[in-house]
C-alpha positions in Angstrom: -76.4 104.7 70.0 -79.6 105.6 68.2 -80.3 103.2 65.2 -82.6 104.4 62.8 -83.4 103.2 59.5 -81.9 105.0 56.6 -82.6 104.9 52.9 -80.6 103.7 49.7 -79.7 106.5 47.4 -81.4 106.1 44.1 -79.9 106.8 40.9 -81.3 110.1 39.4 -80.3 108.9 35.6 -82.6 106.1 34.5 -83.2 107.1 30.6 -80.6 108.2 28.5 -80.7 110.0 25.2 -77.4 110.3 22.9 -76.8 112.9 20.4 -74.1 113.8 18.1 -72.5 116.5 16.5 -69.3 116.3 14.3 -67.0 117.6 17.1 -68.7 116.0 20.1 -71.3 113.7 21.5 -73.7 114.4 24.2 -75.2 112.0 26.5 -78.2 113.4 28.3 -79.6 111.3 31.0 -82.9 112.0 33.1 -85.0 110.6 36.0 -88.1 108.8 35.1 -90.4 111.8 35.8 -88.3 113.7 33.6 -87.7 116.7 36.2 -84.0 116.3 36.6 -81.3 116.1 33.6 -77.5 115.5 33.9 -75.4 116.2 30.4 -72.4 114.5 29.6 -69.9 115.9 26.6 -67.8 113.6 25.2 -65.2 115.2 22.9 -64.8 113.3 19.2 -61.6 115.2 18.0 -59.2 112.9 19.9 -58.1 109.9 17.9 -56.9 107.7 20.9 -57.8 109.5 24.1 -61.1 109.7 26.0 -62.0 113.5 27.1 -65.1 113.8 28.9 -66.7 116.9 30.5 -69.3 116.3 33.2 -70.3 119.8 34.9 -72.1 117.8 37.6 -75.2 120.2 37.3 -78.8 119.4 37.6 -80.8 120.6 34.7 -84.4 121.3 34.6 -86.5 120.0 31.3 -86.7 123.5 30.1 -82.8 124.3 30.6 -82.3 121.3 28.6 -84.3 122.0 26.0 -82.8 125.3 25.8 -79.3 124.1 25.7 -79.8 121.2 22.9 -81.9 124.1 21.1 -78.7 126.2 21.1 -76.4 123.3 19.9 -78.8 122.4 17.2 -78.9 126.1 16.0 -75.2 127.1 16.6 -74.3 123.8 14.4 -76.3 124.2 11.3 -74.5 125.4 7.9 -77.0 128.2 7.7 -79.4 129.8 10.1 -83.0 128.3 9.9 -81.9 125.3 8.0 -82.7 121.9 9.4 -80.3 119.4 8.1 -78.0 116.5 9.0 -75.3 119.2 10.3 -77.4 120.3 13.2 -77.7 118.1 16.6 -78.9 114.6 15.8 -80.3 111.9 18.3 -78.4 108.7 17.8 -80.0 106.1 20.1 -82.1 106.0 23.4 -80.4 103.7 26.3 -80.8 102.8 29.9 -77.6 102.8 31.2 -74.0 102.9 30.2 -71.8 99.7 30.6 -68.6 101.7 29.9 -65.8 102.8 27.6 -63.3 100.3 26.0 -60.4 100.9 23.6 -58.4 98.4 21.7 -55.7 99.8 19.2 -57.7 102.8 18.0 -60.1 105.1 19.7 -62.4 104.4 22.5 -66.2 102.8 22.2 -69.0 103.5 24.2 -71.3 100.4 25.1 -74.7 101.6 26.1 -77.7 99.2 27.2 -80.7 99.9 24.6 -83.1 97.3 25.8 -83.8 95.8 29.2 -86.2 93.5 31.0 -87.4 93.3 34.4 -86.4 90.2 36.3 -87.2 90.5 39.9 -88.2 92.8 42.5 -86.8 93.1 46.1 -88.5 95.6 48.4 -89.7 97.8 45.4 -86.1 97.7 44.0 -86.1 96.4 40.4 -83.5 94.2 39.0 -83.2 94.2 35.3 -81.8 92.2 32.5 -79.8 93.4 29.7 -81.6 92.3 26.4 -79.4 94.3 23.9 -76.4 96.8 23.8 -74.8 99.1 21.2 -71.3 99.9 20.7 -70.7 103.4 19.2 -67.3 104.4 18.1 -66.5 107.9 19.5 -63.7 109.6 17.3 -65.1 111.1 14.0 -64.1 109.7 10.8 -61.7 113.0 10.4 -59.3 112.1 13.1 -59.7 108.4 13.0 -56.5 106.3 12.5 -57.3 103.0 11.4 -55.4 99.8 12.2 -55.5 96.4 10.5 -56.6 94.5 13.7 -59.0 96.7 15.3 -61.9 94.8 13.7 -60.7 91.4 15.0 -60.5 92.8 18.3 -63.8 94.1 18.2 -65.1 90.8 17.2 -63.6 89.1 20.0 -64.9 91.6 22.6 -68.3 91.2 21.2 -68.5 87.5 21.7 -69.4 88.2 25.2 -73.0 88.3 24.8 -74.0 91.1 27.1 -77.7 90.1 26.3 -77.2 86.6 28.1 -77.2 86.7 32.2 -76.0 90.4 32.8 -78.1 92.0 35.4 -78.1 95.5 37.1 -80.4 97.6 39.4 -80.7 101.2 39.5 -81.1 101.2 43.3 -80.0 98.0 44.8 -76.7 97.1 45.0 -76.4 93.5 43.4 -72.8 92.9 44.1 -73.6 92.7 48.0 -76.0 90.3 49.8 -79.0 91.3 51.5 -77.6 91.0 54.9 -74.9 93.5 53.8 -77.4 95.8 52.5 -79.7 96.1 55.1 -76.9 96.2 57.9 -75.6 99.2 56.2 -79.0 101.1 56.2 -79.2 100.5 59.9 -76.2 101.9 60.9 -76.5 103.9 64.3 -77.0 107.8 63.3 -74.1 108.9 65.4 -71.8 107.1 62.8 -73.4 108.8 60.0 -73.5 112.5 61.1 -69.7 113.1 60.9 -69.4 111.2 57.7 -72.2 113.8 55.9 -70.1 116.5 57.2 -67.1 115.0 55.6 -68.9 114.3 52.5 -70.1 118.2 52.1 -66.3 119.3 52.7 -65.1 116.9 49.8 -68.1 117.2 47.5 -67.6 118.7 44.0 -71.3 119.1 43.6 -72.4 122.6 44.8 -76.1 121.7 44.6 -76.1 118.4 46.5 -76.9 119.7 49.9 -78.4 122.8 48.9 -81.6 123.9 51.1 -80.8 121.2 53.9 -81.3 122.2 57.4 -78.5 120.8 59.4 -80.1 121.1 62.7 -82.0 117.7 61.9 -85.7 117.4 62.0 -86.5 117.3 58.3 -83.4 115.6 57.1 -82.8 111.8 56.8 -79.6 109.8 55.6 -79.3 108.3 52.3 -76.6 105.5 51.9 -74.8 104.2 49.1 -72.1 101.5 49.1 -69.3 100.9 47.1 -69.7 97.8 44.9 -68.1 94.6 45.8 -65.5 94.7 42.6 -65.1 90.8 42.7 -68.5 90.5 41.3 -68.6 93.5 39.0 -68.2 92.8 35.4 -67.8 96.1 34.0 -65.3 97.8 36.8 -62.6 97.9 34.1 -64.9 99.5 31.5 -66.0 102.3 33.8 -62.3 102.7 35.4 -61.5 105.3 33.0 -64.2 107.7 33.8 -64.9 106.7 37.5 -63.2 109.6 39.0 -64.3 112.3 36.4 -68.0 111.8 36.2 -70.7 111.9 38.9 -71.9 108.5 40.4 -75.3 108.7 38.9 -73.6 107.9 35.4 -71.8 104.7 36.8 -74.0 101.5 36.5 -72.6 98.3 38.0 -73.8 95.1 36.1 -73.1 91.4 37.4 -73.0 88.2 35.8 -74.8 84.8 36.6 -78.5 83.9 37.1 -81.5 85.8 38.5 -85.0 84.3 39.1 -87.9 84.9 41.0 -91.3 82.9 41.8 -94.1 83.5 43.9 -95.1 81.4 46.5 -98.9 81.6 47.7 -100.1 80.6 50.9 -103.7 81.0 51.2 -103.4 84.3 49.0 -100.5 85.3 50.7 -97.7 86.4 48.1 -94.3 85.1 49.2 -91.5 86.0 46.7 -88.8 83.4 46.5 -85.8 84.9 44.6 -82.6 83.2 43.8 -79.3 85.5 42.7 -76.1 83.9 41.7 -73.4 86.3 41.2 -70.1 85.0 39.3 -66.9 86.2 40.1 -65.1 88.3 37.7 -61.5 87.2 39.3 -59.9 84.1 37.2 -62.9 83.9 35.3 -63.3 81.6 32.2 -64.1 78.0 30.8 -64.2 74.7 32.2 -60.9 73.2 31.4 -58.8 76.5 30.9 -59.8 77.8 34.2 -59.0 75.2 37.4 -57.9 75.6 40.8 -57.0 79.3 42.0 -54.5 82.0 40.9 -51.8 83.8 43.0 -54.4 86.1 44.6 -56.6 83.4 46.0 -59.5 83.9 43.5 -60.7 80.3 42.1 -62.3 79.2 39.1 -66.1 79.0 38.7 -66.5 80.6 42.0 -70.4 81.7 42.4 -72.2 83.2 45.4 -75.8 81.9 45.4 -78.4 83.9 47.6 -81.9 83.1 48.1 -84.1 85.8 49.3 -87.4 85.1 50.9 -89.9 88.1 51.8 -93.6 88.9 52.1 -94.5 90.9 48.7 -97.6 92.4 50.5 -95.3 95.0 52.4 -92.4 96.0 49.9 -90.8 98.4 52.6 -87.2 97.2 54.0 -88.1 99.0 57.2 -91.6 97.5 57.6 -91.2 94.3 55.7 -90.1 90.9 56.5 -87.2 89.6 54.6 -84.8 86.6 54.9 -81.8 85.5 53.0 -79.5 82.8 53.1 -75.9 82.7 51.0 -73.7 79.5 50.0 -70.7 79.5 47.5 -69.3 77.1 45.1 -65.9 77.4 43.6 -63.2 75.0 42.5 -60.4 73.4 44.8 -58.4 76.4 45.9 -54.9 74.8 44.7 -52.5 75.4 41.9 -53.9 72.7 39.6 -55.1 72.0 36.0 -56.1 69.4 33.3 -54.4 69.4 29.8 -56.9 69.3 27.2 -54.6 68.5 24.3 -54.6 64.8 24.8 -58.3 64.9 23.6 -59.8 62.8 26.6 -63.3 63.0 28.2 -61.7 63.4 31.6 -58.0 64.5 31.3 -55.6 63.9 33.9 -55.5 66.3 36.9 -52.0 68.1 37.5 -50.7 69.7 40.3 -48.9 72.4 38.8 -47.1 74.3 41.9 -45.9 72.7 45.0 -47.5 74.9 48.1 -46.2 73.3 51.6 -47.6 76.6 53.6 -51.2 76.7 51.7 -50.3 80.0 50.2 -53.1 80.3 47.9 -55.7 78.6 50.2 -54.8 81.0 53.0 -55.5 83.8 50.6 -58.9 82.4 49.4 -60.1 81.7 52.8 -59.0 85.0 54.3 -61.4 86.6 51.6 -64.2 84.4 52.9 -63.6 85.2 56.3 -64.0 88.9 55.7 -66.9 88.6 53.5 -68.8 85.9 55.5 -67.3 85.5 59.0 -67.0 82.1 60.7 -67.4 79.2 60.2 -66.2 78.4 57.1 -67.7 75.0 56.0 -66.3 73.2 53.2 -68.3 70.3 51.8 -65.9 68.0 49.2 -68.1 66.0 47.0 -65.1 64.6 44.9 -64.3 60.7 44.5 -62.4 59.3 47.3 -62.1 55.7 46.1 -61.0 55.3 42.4 -59.1 52.4 40.3 -57.0 55.0 39.0 -55.9 58.1 41.2 -57.6 60.9 39.6 -60.0 63.3 41.7 -58.6 61.9 45.0 -55.6 63.9 44.2 -57.4 67.4 44.9 -59.0 65.8 48.1 -55.6 64.7 49.9 -54.1 68.2 49.0 -57.0 70.0 50.1 -57.1 68.3 53.4 -53.4 69.0 54.1 -54.2 72.8 53.3 -56.8 72.9 55.8 -55.1 71.2 58.5 -52.1 73.3 58.1 -54.3 76.6 58.3 -56.5 75.4 61.0 -53.1 75.2 63.4 -53.2 79.0 63.9 -56.8 79.5 64.0 -58.8 79.8 67.4 -60.6 76.1 67.6 -64.1 77.9 67.8 -63.4 79.7 64.4 -61.6 76.6 62.5 -62.5 75.5 59.1 -64.9 72.9 59.1 -64.0 70.0 56.4 -66.7 67.6 55.4 -65.6 65.2 52.6 -68.5 62.9 51.2 -68.0 60.7 47.9 -71.4 61.7 46.2 -70.7 59.7 43.2 -70.1 56.6 45.1 -73.4 56.8 47.0 -75.1 57.5 43.7 -74.2 54.0 42.3 -75.2 52.5 45.5 -78.9 50.8 45.4 -78.8 50.6 49.5 -78.3 54.1 50.0 -80.3 57.3 49.8 -78.1 60.3 48.4 -80.7 63.0 49.0 -81.5 61.7 52.7 -77.5 61.8 53.6 -77.5 65.2 52.0 -80.3 66.5 54.2 -78.4 65.3 57.3 -75.6 67.4 56.1 -77.8 70.7 55.2 -79.2 70.2 58.7 -75.9 70.3 60.3 -74.7 73.1 58.2 -77.7 75.5 58.5 -77.6 75.1 62.2 -74.0 76.3 62.4 -74.2 79.4 60.0 -77.7 80.5 60.7 -79.4 82.7 58.2 -80.4 86.5 57.9 -83.9 87.9 59.0 -84.5 91.4 59.6 -87.2 91.1 62.2 -87.1 89.6 65.7 -88.1 85.9 66.4 -92.1 85.5 65.9 -94.1 85.1 69.1 -95.4 81.8 67.6 -91.7 80.0 68.0 -92.5 80.6 71.8 -96.0 79.3 71.5 -94.7 76.4 69.5 -91.4 75.9 70.5 -89.0 73.7 68.4 -85.8 71.9 69.3 -84.0 72.4 66.1 -85.0 76.3 66.0 -83.0 76.6 69.6 -80.2 74.8 68.3 -79.8 77.2 65.2 -76.5 79.3 65.0 -75.8 82.5 63.6 -75.7 85.6 65.6 -78.9 87.0 67.1 -79.3 91.2 67.3 -82.0 93.1 68.5 -83.1 93.5 64.9 -83.4 89.8 64.1 -80.7 87.4 63.1 -77.5 87.4 61.1 -75.7 84.6 58.9 -72.1 84.0 60.5 -70.1 81.9 58.3 -71.0 80.0 54.9 -70.9 76.8 53.1 -68.7 76.3 50.5 -69.4 73.4 48.1 -67.2 71.7 45.3 -66.6 68.9 43.1 -64.4 68.9 40.3 -66.3 70.9 37.8 -68.6 72.4 40.6 -71.8 71.9 38.3 -73.9 68.8 38.6 -73.1 67.5 42.2 -72.5 70.9 43.6 -76.0 72.1 42.3 -78.1 69.5 43.7 -75.7 69.5 47.0 -76.8 73.5 47.0 -80.5 72.8 46.2 -80.7 70.5 49.4 -78.7 72.8 51.6 -81.2 75.8 50.1 -84.2 73.5 50.5 -83.2 73.3 54.5 -82.4 77.0 55.0 -85.9 77.6 53.1 -87.8 75.5 55.7 -86.2 77.8 58.4 -86.8 80.9 56.6 -90.5 80.1 56.2 -90.8 79.3 59.9 -89.0 82.6 60.9 -91.8 84.7 59.1 -94.4 82.3 60.8 -95.6 80.5 57.6 -95.1 77.3 58.8 -95.3 75.5 62.1 -92.3 73.5 61.9 -89.0 74.2 60.2 -89.4 71.2 57.8 -90.1 70.8 53.9 -91.0 67.6 52.5 -90.6 66.5 48.9 -93.6 66.8 46.3 -95.2 69.7 47.9 -95.7 73.0 45.8 -93.4 75.0 47.7 -90.5 72.4 46.9 -91.4 71.9 43.4 -91.3 75.7 42.7 -87.8 75.9 44.7 -86.7 72.9 42.8 -87.3 74.5 39.4 -85.8 77.7 40.3 -82.4 76.0 41.4 -82.5 73.9 38.0 -82.9 77.0 36.0 -80.0 78.4 38.0 -78.0 75.0 37.6 -78.5 75.1 34.1 -77.3 78.9 33.7 -74.0 78.5 35.2 -73.5 75.2 33.6 -73.8 76.8 30.4 -71.7 79.7 31.0 -68.8 77.4 32.8 -69.0 74.1 30.8 -70.8 74.9 27.6 -74.0 72.8 28.3 -76.9 72.5 30.7 -77.1 70.2 33.6 -77.1 66.4 33.4 -77.7 65.2 36.7 -80.7 67.0 38.3 -82.5 66.4 41.4 -84.4 63.8 39.9 -81.6 61.7 38.8 -80.4 61.4 42.4 -84.0 60.8 43.7 -83.9 57.9 41.2 -87.4 58.9 39.7 -86.3 60.1 36.3 -87.8 58.5 33.4 -85.6 56.3 31.1 -86.0 58.2 28.1 -83.8 60.9 29.5 -80.7 58.5 29.3 -80.1 59.0 25.5 -80.2 62.5 26.1 -77.7 62.5 28.5 -75.4 61.0 26.0 -76.0 63.9 23.8 -75.6 66.1 26.6 -72.1 64.9 27.2 -71.1 65.0 23.6 -72.5 68.6 23.5 -70.2 69.5 26.5 -66.9 67.6 25.1 -67.5 69.3 21.8 -67.7 72.9 23.5 -64.8 72.2 25.7 -62.5 70.8 22.8 -63.4 73.5 19.9 -65.3 76.5 21.3 -63.6 77.3 24.7 -60.5 78.7 23.6 -62.5 81.7 21.9 -64.7 82.1 24.7 -61.7 82.3 27.1 -59.9 85.1 24.8 -63.3 87.1 25.0 -63.5 87.1 28.6 -59.9 88.2 29.0 -60.3 91.0 26.8 -63.8 92.1 28.2 -62.7 92.0 31.6 -59.5 93.7 31.0 -57.4 91.1 31.8 -55.6 91.5 28.5 -55.2 95.0 27.1 -54.0 95.6 23.2 -50.9 97.3 23.0 -49.1 98.5 20.0 -46.0 96.6 19.4 -46.8 93.5 21.7 -48.0 90.3 20.9 -51.6 90.1 20.0 -54.2 88.0 22.0 -54.5 85.2 19.6 -51.0 84.9 19.4 -50.2 84.2 23.0 -49.5 80.2 23.7 -51.4 80.6 27.2 -52.9 83.3 29.6 -51.4 81.8 32.4 -49.1 84.9 32.8 -52.1 86.9 32.5 -54.0 85.7 35.5 -50.9 85.1 37.8 -49.4 88.4 38.4 -46.6 87.2 40.6 -45.0 85.5 37.6 -44.3 89.0 36.0 -43.1 90.7 38.9 -42.0 89.8 42.4 -44.2 91.0 45.6 -42.3 93.4 47.9 -44.1 92.2 50.8 -44.6 88.7 51.9 -47.4 87.1 53.8 -46.8 85.1 57.1 -47.0 81.7 56.8 -48.7 81.5 60.5 -50.8 84.8 60.8 -52.3 84.1 57.2 -55.7 86.4 57.9 -55.8 90.0 57.3 -55.4 92.2 60.4 -58.3 92.9 62.1 -60.4 90.1 60.7 -60.0 87.5 63.9 -61.0 90.3 66.5 -64.5 90.5 65.0 -65.4 86.9 64.4 -67.7 85.4 64.0 -69.1 88.4 62.4 -67.6 89.2 58.8 -65.5 92.0 59.0 -67.0 93.8 56.2 -70.2 94.4 57.9 -68.7 95.5 61.1 -68.9 99.3 62.0 -65.3 100.5 61.6 -63.3 103.4 60.1 -62.2 101.2 57.1 -65.8 100.1 56.2 -67.1 103.6 56.5 -64.7 104.7 53.8 -66.7 102.5 51.3 -70.0 104.2 52.1 -71.2 107.6 50.4 -73.5 109.2 52.9 -75.8 112.1 52.0 -78.4 113.8 54.0 -81.7 114.5 52.2 -85.1 116.0 52.9 -87.5 113.4 54.0 -89.4 113.3 50.6 -86.5 113.9 48.5 -86.8 112.3 45.1 -83.2 110.4 45.4 -84.7 108.4 48.4 -88.1 107.9 47.7 -88.7 104.4 46.9 -92.5 104.7 47.0 -92.4 107.2 43.5 -89.7 105.1 42.1 -91.7 101.8 42.2 -95.3 103.2 41.6 -94.4 105.9 39.3 -97.6 107.8 40.2 -96.5 110.8 37.7 -96.7 108.8 34.5 -99.2 106.7 32.8 -99.1 103.1 33.4 -99.2 100.7 30.7 -99.8 97.0 30.8 -96.7 96.1 29.0 -94.6 97.5 32.0 -97.0 96.9 34.6 -97.0 93.2 34.1 -93.8 92.6 32.4 -92.5 90.2 35.3 -94.0 87.0 34.6 -93.0 84.5 37.2 -93.8 80.9 38.2 -97.0 80.9 40.7 -97.3 78.0 43.0 -101.1 78.3 42.8 -101.4 78.6 38.9 -98.4 76.3 37.9 -98.2 73.4 40.5 -101.4 73.2 42.5 -103.9 70.6 41.2 -106.6 72.2 39.5 -109.5 70.1 41.1 -112.1 71.4 43.5 -111.6 70.1 47.2 -107.6 69.8 47.0 -106.1 71.3 50.0 -104.5 74.8 48.7 -101.7 74.7 51.1 -98.4 74.7 49.2 -96.9 72.4 51.9 -99.2 69.6 51.4 -97.6 66.6 49.6 -99.0 65.7 46.4 -98.7 62.6 44.4 -96.7 62.8 41.2 -99.8 63.0 38.9 -101.6 65.4 41.3 -99.8 68.7 40.3 -101.0 70.9 37.5 -97.6 70.7 36.1 -97.4 67.0 35.9 -101.2 66.6 34.5 -100.3 69.0 32.1 -96.8 67.4 31.3 -97.9 64.0 30.9 -100.6 64.5 28.3 -98.3 66.8 26.5 -95.8 64.2 26.1 -98.5 62.3 24.0 -99.4 65.2 22.0 -95.9 66.2 21.3 -96.9 69.6 23.0 -93.4 71.6 24.1 -94.2 74.5 26.4 -90.3 76.3 25.8 -88.5 76.9 29.0 -86.8 80.3 28.4 -84.3 80.5 31.2 -84.1 83.9 32.7 -80.5 84.2 32.4 -79.5 82.3 29.5 -80.5 82.5 25.7 -82.3 79.3 24.8 -80.8 76.6 22.7 -81.8 76.2 19.2 -84.5 73.3 18.5 -82.0 70.8 17.2 -80.0 71.0 20.6 -83.0 70.9 22.9 -82.4 67.3 23.7 -78.6 68.2 23.8 -79.2 69.8 27.2 -76.1 69.7 29.5 -72.6 68.5 30.4 -71.6 65.5 32.8 -69.4 65.1 35.5 -70.8 62.3 37.2 -71.0 58.7 36.2 -74.8 58.0 37.0 -78.1 58.8 34.9 -79.5 62.0 34.0 -82.6 63.7 33.7 -84.6 66.7 32.3 -87.3 68.6 33.8 -90.6 67.3 32.6 -91.4 68.6 29.3 -94.3 70.9 29.5 -92.9 72.2 32.5 -93.5 76.2 32.4 -90.5 78.3 33.6 -91.1 81.4 35.6 -88.8 83.7 33.7 -90.8 84.3 30.7 -94.5 83.8 29.2 -94.6 80.2 28.0 -94.7 79.6 24.4 -96.9 76.5 23.2 -95.4 74.9 20.2 -98.1 72.3 19.0 -98.7 70.2 15.7 -101.5 71.7 13.6 -103.4 68.3 13.6 -103.6 67.7 17.2 -105.2 71.1 18.1 -108.3 69.8 19.0 -106.8 67.3 21.5 -104.9 69.8 23.1 -107.7 71.9 23.6 -109.5 69.3 25.1 -106.5 68.4 27.4 -105.6 72.2 28.8 -109.0 73.8 28.9 -111.2 71.9 31.7 -114.8 71.8 31.7 -116.7 74.3 34.1 -117.7 71.4 36.0 -114.3 70.5 37.1 -113.1 74.2 37.7 -116.5 75.6 39.8 -118.2 72.3 40.7 -121.4 73.1 38.5 -122.1 73.1 34.9 -123.2 76.3 33.0 -126.1 75.8 31.2 -126.4 76.9 27.3 -129.3 79.0 27.2 -130.6 80.9 30.2 -134.1 80.5 31.3 -136.9 82.9 30.5 -137.2 84.0 34.1 -133.4 85.0 34.1 -133.8 86.8 30.8 -136.7 88.5 32.1 -135.0 89.6 35.3 -132.1 90.9 33.4 -134.3 92.8 31.0 -135.8 94.4 33.9 -132.1 95.3 35.3 -131.3 97.1 32.1 -134.3 99.0 32.3 -133.5 100.0 35.8 -130.5 101.7 34.4 -132.2 103.3 31.5 -135.3 104.7 33.4 -133.5 105.7 36.5 -136.6 104.5 38.7 -139.0 106.7 36.4 -142.0 105.0 34.9 -141.7 105.0 31.3 -144.1 102.8 29.4 -142.3 103.0 26.5 -139.6 100.9 27.6 -142.0 98.1 28.9 -142.5 96.9 25.4 -140.2 93.8 26.0 -142.8 92.0 28.3 -145.9 92.6 30.0 -146.3 94.7 33.4 -148.3 91.5 34.7 -145.5 89.3 33.8 -142.6 91.4 35.4 -144.6 91.8 38.6 -144.9 87.8 38.5 -141.1 87.4 38.2 -139.4 90.2 40.4 -141.3 92.6 42.9 -138.7 95.5 43.4 -138.9 97.0 47.1 -136.4 99.6 48.5 -134.2 97.7 50.8 -131.9 100.5 52.0 -132.3 103.7 54.3 -131.5 106.2 51.1 -134.2 108.2 50.4 -133.1 108.1 46.4 -131.6 104.8 45.6 -130.6 104.2 42.1 -127.2 103.8 39.8 -126.7 107.3 39.2 -127.6 109.0 42.4 -127.6 108.5 46.3 -128.6 110.6 49.3 -126.7 109.4 52.5 -128.7 108.5 55.6 -129.3 110.8 58.3 -126.9 110.0 61.6 -128.5 110.2 64.8 -126.6 112.2 67.8 -125.5 109.0 69.5 -123.6 107.6 66.5 -122.1 111.1 65.8 -120.7 111.0 69.6 -119.2 107.6 69.2 -117.4 108.3 66.0 -116.1 111.6 67.6 -115.1 109.4 70.6 -113.4 106.9 68.3 -111.6 109.8 66.5 -110.3 111.1 69.8 -109.1 107.8 71.0 -107.2 107.5 67.8 -105.2 110.7 68.9 -104.6 109.4 72.2 -107.3 111.0 73.9 -109.0 108.4 75.7 -112.9 109.3 77.0 -113.4 108.3 80.8 -115.1 104.7 81.1 -118.5 104.6 82.6 -120.1 102.3 84.9 -121.9 100.6 82.3 -118.4 100.1 80.4 -116.7 98.5 83.6 -119.7 96.1 84.1 -119.6 95.0 80.3 -115.9 94.5 80.7 -116.1 92.6 84.1 -118.7 90.3 82.5 -116.3 89.7 79.5 -113.8 88.6 81.6 -115.9 86.4 83.8 -116.9 84.7 80.6 -113.7 84.4 79.0 -111.4 83.6 81.8 -113.2 82.1 84.7 
């Protein structure tokens, strides 16, 4: 098979303009260069139905102007009159979230503001900053309903400006391993797909002018999104089969953060992407366990991506990723919050002797991740009153039952560890034990890297590297299997455990790219501090979404280096989470159910706020009996077991090929040209867009500022040596706060800043040091006006500390004279002009500086140069060099052989 590197199909529509008439809306979309346009016509005369017309034609700029001009002219009351009755521009946008209807007509949801959060191989990832909902039917046909406004408020309670992300060219619903595996599909498999796509295509312009004989054509691939992690799938469902795919923009919910690790000037980007599942989604106490389809509550897939930013191409660059999952215990269980207890009792709702719901859940994981599936269960094992142990006992029974029917080499691995018990013990180090678990997990699953092992791994062999699992292929390594971590809430303990596993995987990733000599990273290094900050922002964001507050127990808590002042803040965090769970979670759950389409308002049926529970909405088997029953023994999907340990979703088969959209393009077609998409050579660059991505930098934010310190990010620092701690300790005394604007979550109000997060463990807490700078946005410094002088003294360092020398206040007289002469050189162009010599005497200038030509140019000044003449021998050497570059080597002479022989004798003998 011929394996070539294919290309992602980029979205042609990135910029939208929304125009309206009385009878219809026109949505005009264009590419960034504004050379290609598409037009969508939306009828406004239908009170409850959505009528959209997409001609799937690509317009030029001139054609769109003529079209809009005719529409404007034809809809005025009088010819030549410019008034409100013509075509008017309503809003500019960057994408369509979808269409939604409650009890009246449809609304369209548009993205009106975005912010770049990360960059992966030249593909930008944006965060939604603002949206706009526009009602489609006009007032003359609108049929009002008294409950419409209430549904609208509930829908808008899902804040789309908080933690929702999208990309025009990169599929965020899939992992990097899946995306790059798709790009490396064999060409023989793709050719019949393009033929079939041409036969079924409705767009007569898609393949115009392509050479079917090969040569100038390349393949572009676009995969269907993984709907489990898409949050606007229901909103786009009504138009998915009507409009061109360029109009469909899929968004994810979770977290996205990126930091720059500088290794002696070499930029390495560390990216963390968390995808929250849209299935069985909700808030802390209202969504526990799993539903009848195997989807669990608080399920989040976290992927850490590492790549060398000096080469952005997927085909030529070095990329690595590692994926792990968190999620509630896959059983039928719940907690009753009506008792108003901080820890409501855990109840098993249904008996499941054949582990039916657990089988459905692990079947999904085998399809997406392969084997082995490793469960790290962190719930308490020893309790005075049986509480969390109920879940452990049921989960052990379910895993034991399911493993009976799996081959031993692909069995589910279960690791129980009572993290809370170890935390209370003064003799045990929690993170050391977690590090041992992390090493064994990463060795079993391996990780993804898109290049073969470096030669340095042969020169400097390492035992840990040779024991690494996963799947080794010709193009690199694949991760097979995944770690699934859970506690009760999957928040505090889970985030610390995931950090330790991610830290271990990060060491292997750095080693695989040839950046460190041993796959091991130590605490208190710039690299680990940067990664720890990224994971704490990740944990805070996910905790806010599910639990209603930020993390309580952080990595510093389990390292037992948290300051004692944090304990009072922990109490406030616990109260904040308790208040959120008791009073606001029900409204948030209603909003999520309405946004995701779990509940659809219907005339004549109970309203959303009238339902006593949403149990029946999420468990479909309570409303209708399934016609097919899964086997109790062969509980996996057909075909999954045959390809293990590889994940079934990444195997080349007919079922997976149907999930791909494959088209053939010219080599320099705009739809696959990531270079133009990233660098935008056709438009004027602005600083606001070029430097909009403000990320944490290991050199700027963590490395000590003193001269003579080892600049390596892998050097262990003392706590008072890092740039952040030096600034943070002083700012604590000066009451200086550098606000953390977490990339994924809206910042809490100042009064709630101390009330940072929820509690699920029984041990102490810690918050990141005050004054720490987050990578997600430019830090905002809030200071007292009376302490400005002190803060300036602390933050601004002297030139002696920075450069090693003191700069004098006033230059010497000789230096001023030299500078004056330098200015005169530019004015006189080497011409003697006595009128310009009035600043100092000629005798003084000759004494200070004597100008003599030091180059071989006949004319030498700042405005004009003449290149030197080149002798014949140099020209011959240059021509021989050019010929060698084309593959035409010159025959070696006798002198060349003698010189090479002498070199070999001196070098090796």
